[in-house]
C-alpha positions as CSV (number, residue, x, y, z in Angstrom):
1,M,4.2,61.1,11.4
2,L,0.9,61.5,13.6
3,A,-0.5,65.0,13.9
4,D,-2.5,65.4,16.9
5,S,-4.1,68.5,16.3
6,L,-5.6,66.4,13.0
7,S,-6.3,63.1,14.4
8,N,-8.8,61.9,16.9
9,V,-10.6,59.0,18.2
10,Y,-14.2,59.2,18.2
11,K,-17.0,56.6,19.0
12,K,-20.9,57.7,18.2
13,N,-23.7,56.2,19.9
14,Y,-27.3,56.8,19.1
15,F,-30.4,55.1,20.8
16,T,-33.8,55.3,20.1
17,R,-36.8,54.1,22.1
18,S,-40.3,54.5,21.0
19,I,-43.9,54.2,22.2
20,G,-46.9,54.7,20.5
21,G,-50.3,53.6,19.4
22,G,-52.5,53.8,16.2
23,Y,-56.2,53.3,14.8
24,R,-57.1,51.1,11.7
25,Y,-60.3,51.4,9.7
26,Q,-61.5,49.7,6.6
27,K,-65.1,49.5,5.2
28,D,-65.8,49.0,1.6
29,A,-63.7,51.0,-0.5
30,L,-62.3,53.2,2.1
31,S,-59.2,52.0,4.6
32,F,-57.0,54.1,6.2
33,N,-54.9,53.8,9.2
34,M,-53.1,56.5,11.8
35,N,-50.3,56.2,14.4
36,I,-48.5,58.4,16.5
37,N,-45.3,57.4,18.4
38,Y,-43.3,59.1,21.3
39,N,-39.8,59.0,20.3
40,I,-36.8,59.1,22.6
41,A,-33.6,59.5,21.2
42,T,-30.1,59.4,23.0
43,L,-27.0,60.7,21.1
44,R,-24.0,60.1,23.1
45,N,-20.3,61.0,21.5
46,N,-17.5,59.9,23.1
47,Q,-13.8,61.1,22.5
48,T,-10.3,59.3,23.4
49,F,-7.8,61.2,21.6
50,P,-5.8,63.5,21.5
51,F,-8.0,64.3,24.6
52,E,-11.1,63.0,26.2
53,D,-14.3,64.6,26.2
54,E,-17.8,63.2,26.0
55,V,-21.0,65.2,24.6
56,K,-24.7,63.0,25.3
57,K,-27.7,64.7,24.2
58,S,-31.6,63.6,24.5
59,F,-34.2,64.4,21.8
60,Y,-38.0,64.1,22.5
61,T,-40.2,63.9,19.6
62,F,-44.0,63.2,18.5
63,L,-43.9,61.1,15.1
64,P,-47.4,61.0,14.0
65,S,-48.4,59.3,10.7
66,F,-51.5,58.5,8.2
67,Q,-52.5,56.6,5.8
68,M,-55.5,56.1,3.5
69,R,-56.6,54.5,0.5
70,Y,-60.0,54.9,-1.6
71,N,-60.9,52.4,-4.5
72,I,-63.0,54.7,-6.7
73,S,-63.5,51.6,-8.6
74,R,-62.0,48.2,-9.6
75,D,-59.5,49.8,-11.5
76,K,-59.2,53.3,-10.1
77,N,-57.6,54.3,-6.6
78,F,-55.8,57.1,-4.9
79,R,-53.6,56.7,-1.9
80,L,-52.3,59.6,0.7
81,F,-49.1,59.4,2.9
82,F,-48.1,61.7,5.7
83,R,-44.9,60.4,7.7
84,T,-42.9,62.0,10.0
85,S,-39.1,60.9,10.9
86,N,-35.8,61.9,12.7
87,N,-32.2,61.7,10.9
88,S,-29.2,61.8,13.5
89,P,-25.9,63.8,12.2
90,S,-22.9,61.6,11.2
91,V,-19.7,60.9,12.8
92,E,-18.0,62.9,10.3
93,Q,-20.5,65.9,11.0
94,L,-19.8,65.7,14.8
95,Q,-16.4,65.4,15.4
96,N,-14.4,68.7,15.8
97,V,-11.5,67.9,13.9
98,L,-9.9,69.7,11.0
99,D,-9.9,68.0,7.6
100,N,-7.4,69.9,5.7
101,S,-6.9,66.9,2.8
102,N,-8.0,70.2,0.4
103,P,-5.8,73.0,1.8
104,Q,-8.2,75.7,0.7
105,Q,-11.1,74.1,1.3
106,L,-11.2,72.9,5.0
107,S,-14.3,71.2,6.8
108,L,-14.7,70.9,10.3
109,G,-17.2,69.1,12.5
110,N,-19.8,70.5,14.8
111,P,-20.4,68.3,18.0
112,N,-23.6,70.7,19.0
113,L,-25.6,69.2,16.1
114,K,-29.3,68.1,16.7
115,Q,-31.1,65.6,15.0
116,D,-33.7,66.7,12.3
117,Y,-37.4,66.6,11.8
118,R,-38.7,65.5,8.4
119,T,-42.5,65.5,7.4
120,N,-43.6,64.3,4.1
121,L,-46.7,64.5,2.1
122,N,-47.4,62.0,-0.6
123,F,-50.2,61.5,-2.9
124,R,-50.6,58.9,-5.6
125,Y,-53.8,58.2,-8.2
126,M,-53.6,55.3,-10.6
127,S,-56.1,54.3,-13.4
128,A,-55.8,51.4,-15.4
129,D,-58.5,50.9,-18.4
130,V,-57.9,46.9,-19.2
131,P,-60.0,46.4,-22.2
132,N,-58.3,49.6,-24.1
133,M,-54.8,48.6,-22.4
134,T,-54.1,52.0,-21.1
135,S,-53.2,53.1,-17.8
136,F,-52.3,56.5,-16.0
137,F,-50.3,57.2,-13.0
138,I,-49.7,60.4,-11.2
139,M,-47.9,60.9,-7.9
140,F,-47.0,64.5,-5.9
141,S,-44.5,64.2,-2.9
142,G,-43.1,66.8,-0.4
143,T,-40.8,66.9,2.2
144,M,-40.0,69.7,4.7
145,T,-37.3,69.6,7.2
146,N,-36.6,71.5,10.7
147,N,-33.3,71.4,12.0
148,Y,-31.7,70.3,8.7
149,I,-28.3,69.5,8.6
150,G,-27.0,71.8,6.3
151,Y,-23.4,73.9,6.2
152,K,-22.1,77.1,7.1
153,S,-19.2,78.5,4.8
154,L,-16.7,81.2,6.2
155,F,-14.2,83.0,3.4
156,A,-11.5,84.0,5.5
157,S,-10.6,87.9,4.6
158,K,-7.4,87.7,7.2
159,D,-5.7,85.1,9.4
160,T,-8.3,83.9,11.8
161,L,-8.5,81.6,14.7
162,I,-11.7,79.3,15.3
163,D,-11.6,76.6,18.0
164,G,-7.8,76.3,18.3
165,Y,-7.3,76.2,14.3
166,T,-5.6,79.0,12.4
167,I,-8.0,79.7,9.0
168,N,-5.5,81.5,6.3
169,R,-6.5,84.5,4.5
170,G,-8.0,83.0,1.2
171,V,-9.0,79.7,2.7
172,Q,-12.2,78.5,3.3
173,L,-13.8,76.8,5.9
174,R,-17.2,74.7,6.2
175,R,-18.7,73.2,9.2
176,P,-22.0,71.8,9.5
177,A,-25.2,73.6,11.3
178,N,-28.9,72.7,11.9
179,L,-30.8,75.6,9.6
180,D,-34.4,75.8,8.9
181,G,-36.1,76.1,5.5
182,Y,-35.3,73.1,3.5
183,L,-38.1,72.1,1.1
184,N,-38.3,69.5,-1.6
185,V,-41.2,68.8,-3.7
186,F,-41.5,66.6,-6.6
187,S,-44.5,65.3,-8.9
188,F,-44.5,62.6,-11.6
189,M,-46.7,61.4,-14.4
190,T,-46.9,58.6,-16.6
191,Y,-49.3,57.5,-19.7
192,G,-49.6,54.1,-21.4
193,L,-51.3,53.2,-24.4
194,P,-51.3,50.3,-27.1
195,V,-50.0,51.5,-30.5
196,A,-51.9,48.9,-32.8
197,F,-50.2,49.4,-36.1
198,L,-46.6,49.0,-34.6
199,Y,-48.3,45.9,-32.6
200,S,-46.5,48.1,-29.2
201,N,-47.1,49.9,-25.9
202,L,-46.2,53.6,-25.8
203,N,-45.6,55.0,-22.3
204,L,-45.0,58.8,-21.8
205,N,-43.6,60.2,-18.8
206,T,-43.1,63.8,-17.3
207,G,-41.6,65.0,-13.8
208,V,-40.8,68.2,-12.1
209,S,-39.1,68.7,-8.8
210,F,-37.8,71.4,-6.8
211,S,-35.7,71.9,-3.8
212,K,-34.9,74.8,-1.6
213,T,-31.4,74.2,0.5
214,P,-30.3,76.4,3.1
215,S,-26.8,77.5,3.7
216,I,-24.6,80.2,5.5
217,V,-22.1,82.1,3.9
218,N,-19.9,84.5,5.7
219,N,-23.0,85.1,8.1
220,I,-25.5,85.4,5.3
221,K,-28.3,83.0,4.8
222,N,-28.3,81.6,1.4
223,F,-31.0,79.3,-0.3
224,A,-30.0,77.1,-3.6
225,N,-33.1,76.8,-5.3
226,S,-33.0,73.6,-7.7
227,Y,-35.5,73.1,-10.8
228,R,-35.5,69.8,-12.5
229,Y,-37.8,68.8,-15.5
230,S,-37.8,65.6,-17.3
231,L,-39.6,64.3,-20.2
232,G,-39.5,61.0,-21.5
233,F,-41.2,57.9,-23.2
234,T,-40.8,54.2,-23.7
235,L,-42.0,52.2,-26.8
236,S,-42.1,48.5,-26.5
237,S,-43.0,45.8,-28.9
238,N,-45.5,43.1,-27.7
239,F,-46.2,41.0,-31.2
240,S,-43.8,38.1,-30.0
241,T,-42.3,36.4,-27.2
242,D,-39.3,35.6,-29.0
243,I,-38.5,39.1,-30.2
244,D,-38.4,42.3,-28.2
245,I,-37.5,45.5,-29.3
246,S,-38.1,48.9,-27.3
247,L,-37.0,52.5,-27.7
248,S,-36.9,55.1,-25.1
249,S,-35.5,58.4,-24.1
250,M,-35.4,60.7,-21.1
251,S,-34.8,64.3,-21.3
252,T,-34.0,66.2,-18.1
253,Y,-33.1,69.9,-17.8
254,N,-31.7,71.5,-14.4
255,V,-31.3,75.0,-13.1
256,I,-29.9,75.8,-10.0
257,N,-30.6,79.6,-8.3
258,N,-28.8,81.0,-5.2
259,T,-30.0,83.6,-3.6
260,I,-26.6,84.8,-2.3
261,Q,-23.8,83.0,-3.9
262,K,-24.8,83.9,-7.3
263,S,-21.4,82.5,-8.6
264,S,-22.8,79.1,-8.0
265,D,-25.6,79.6,-10.4
266,N,-25.9,77.0,-13.4
267,N,-28.3,75.3,-15.9
268,Y,-27.4,72.0,-17.8
269,F,-29.4,69.3,-19.9
270,N,-28.7,65.8,-20.3
271,Q,-30.3,63.0,-22.7
272,N,-30.2,59.3,-22.6
273,T,-31.8,57.6,-25.8
274,Q,-31.8,53.6,-26.0
275,L,-32.4,50.7,-28.3
276,K,-32.8,47.7,-26.8
277,I,-33.1,44.2,-29.0
278,Y,-33.8,40.9,-27.9
279,L,-34.0,38.0,-30.5
280,L,-34.4,34.3,-29.9
281,F,-33.3,32.2,-33.0
282,W,-34.0,28.8,-33.8
283,E,-32.9,26.0,-31.5
284,G,-32.1,28.6,-28.7
285,L,-29.6,30.8,-30.4
286,V,-30.2,34.5,-28.4
287,L,-29.0,37.7,-29.7
288,Q,-29.2,40.6,-27.4
289,S,-28.1,44.5,-28.6
290,N,-28.5,47.6,-26.0
291,L,-27.4,50.8,-27.8
292,S,-27.4,54.0,-25.8
293,H,-26.8,57.8,-26.9
294,I,-25.6,59.7,-24.6
295,F,-25.6,63.7,-24.4
296,N,-24.7,66.5,-22.2
297,S,-25.0,70.0,-22.6
298,G,-24.2,72.8,-20.1
299,L,-21.1,71.6,-18.5
300,S,-17.6,72.8,-18.7
301,A,-16.4,73.5,-22.5
302,S,-14.0,70.2,-22.0
303,Y,-16.9,68.4,-20.3
304,D,-19.8,68.5,-22.6
305,N,-20.2,65.1,-24.4
306,N,-21.7,63.4,-26.9
307,Y,-21.1,59.6,-27.4
308,L,-22.5,55.9,-28.0
309,L,-22.6,53.0,-25.5
310,W,-23.1,49.8,-27.3
311,N,-23.3,46.4,-25.4
312,L,-23.7,43.3,-27.7
313,S,-24.0,39.7,-27.0
314,V,-24.9,36.4,-28.5
315,G,-25.8,33.4,-26.5
316,Y,-26.9,29.9,-26.5
317,K,-29.4,28.1,-24.5
318,I,-28.8,24.6,-23.3
319,L,-30.2,22.0,-21.0
320,S,-33.3,20.4,-21.1
321,K,-35.6,23.5,-20.6
322,G,-33.4,26.2,-21.5
323,Q,-32.5,27.2,-17.9
324,G,-28.7,27.3,-18.8
325,E,-27.0,29.7,-21.1
326,I,-23.6,30.3,-22.6
327,R,-23.4,33.9,-23.4
328,L,-20.5,36.1,-25.2
329,S,-20.8,39.8,-24.5
330,A,-18.8,42.9,-25.7
331,I,-19.1,45.6,-23.6
332,D,-18.8,49.2,-24.9
333,L,-17.9,47.7,-28.3
334,L,-17.3,51.4,-29.9
335,N,-14.9,52.0,-27.0
336,Q,-17.0,55.6,-26.3
337,N,-17.8,55.3,-22.8
338,T,-17.0,58.2,-20.4
339,N,-18.2,59.1,-17.1
340,V,-19.1,62.8,-16.6
341,Q,-21.0,64.0,-13.7
342,R,-21.8,67.4,-12.4
343,N,-21.7,68.3,-8.4
344,T,-23.0,71.5,-7.2
345,S,-23.0,73.2,-3.6
346,D,-23.7,76.3,-2.1
347,Y,-20.0,77.7,-2.7
348,Y,-19.2,75.8,-6.2
349,V,-20.1,73.9,-9.2
350,E,-17.8,70.9,-10.2
351,D,-17.8,69.0,-13.6
352,T,-15.9,65.4,-13.0
353,R,-14.7,62.7,-15.5
354,S,-14.0,59.4,-14.0
355,N,-11.7,56.7,-15.7
356,V,-14.1,53.7,-16.8
357,L,-12.9,50.3,-17.8
358,G,-13.8,50.8,-21.5
359,R,-14.2,48.4,-24.2
360,Y,-13.9,44.4,-22.8
361,F,-15.2,41.1,-23.7
362,L,-17.1,38.6,-21.2
363,L,-17.7,35.0,-21.4
364,S,-20.2,33.7,-19.0
365,F,-22.6,30.9,-18.0
366,I,-25.9,31.7,-16.6
367,Y,-28.1,29.4,-14.9
368,N,-31.8,30.0,-14.0
369,I,-33.1,28.2,-10.9
370,R,-36.6,28.2,-11.1
371,A,-39.1,26.8,-8.2
372,F,-41.9,25.7,-10.3
């Protein structure tokens, strides 16, 4: 039976119009362009069931942008990007209908939401030493958001009436709201060099990111501060076109601290190490192996895992130029695959394990279409 109080028919229309201009400059090693647009956005929400209602809003914003490139030399350059943008709320965030799919964690939309305003600054530097076969790349990106579409959470200490809905004691109600203070900063660096005695190339990489996400918990503003540190490498062979071997590893450590909701603080670590082998034998016989080791730590006791994922295939190239291949593949040969994921929010930490297909075999035919 359809419950009118928990159902609705809702339509969202979002129209944008923009007018602007720009300037472009290029001379010698320097080039840049700057633009500014005046953006008019109209958000129209129409509800026809269980009652008729219409909300119409218009937003007027200036959206400047800037891009610059400077070539220090033939093999060195840096780029600078500055961008602004808007993001409109979704239908789920706007509709004022209670979602009770989880009776202990209810959610309710907010028809008064505004679009956000994002400002992004991005810097990149790249250097390549062709004679010595080395390369260096570093980037930095930062984003600030005004009117960020976050969430307000209310833990009912007694039966409470909100927008015509009764929220029972001990139940949580979560609804979207425009909040200021969102920040996301990310940096990444990689360095590549040859390893002569192994006839290989080595790439080292590291990254650091920080995000500050606002929310409101029982009318008190909370910031979830998330730190992410990563370190990895890739060692790949270059001594033959018929043999390709690569070893890579990426380790990531995550730290999440909340200013108010301390129960949601958590730290966890994950690592993924891979060994890939490609061998082309006589007369078109191909062997491919991809062995991965996945390690998670800091999750719930039953979710910390340490397993191997091995995919193996044997193929044979056919046709005059080897553009066709018949391949037999064994996916998850050791039958150890599992899908574990951590989700965090301003009010909970959740570890999930999903069912996966497991070990299976696949016979396939592959044809490469080449225009030249």
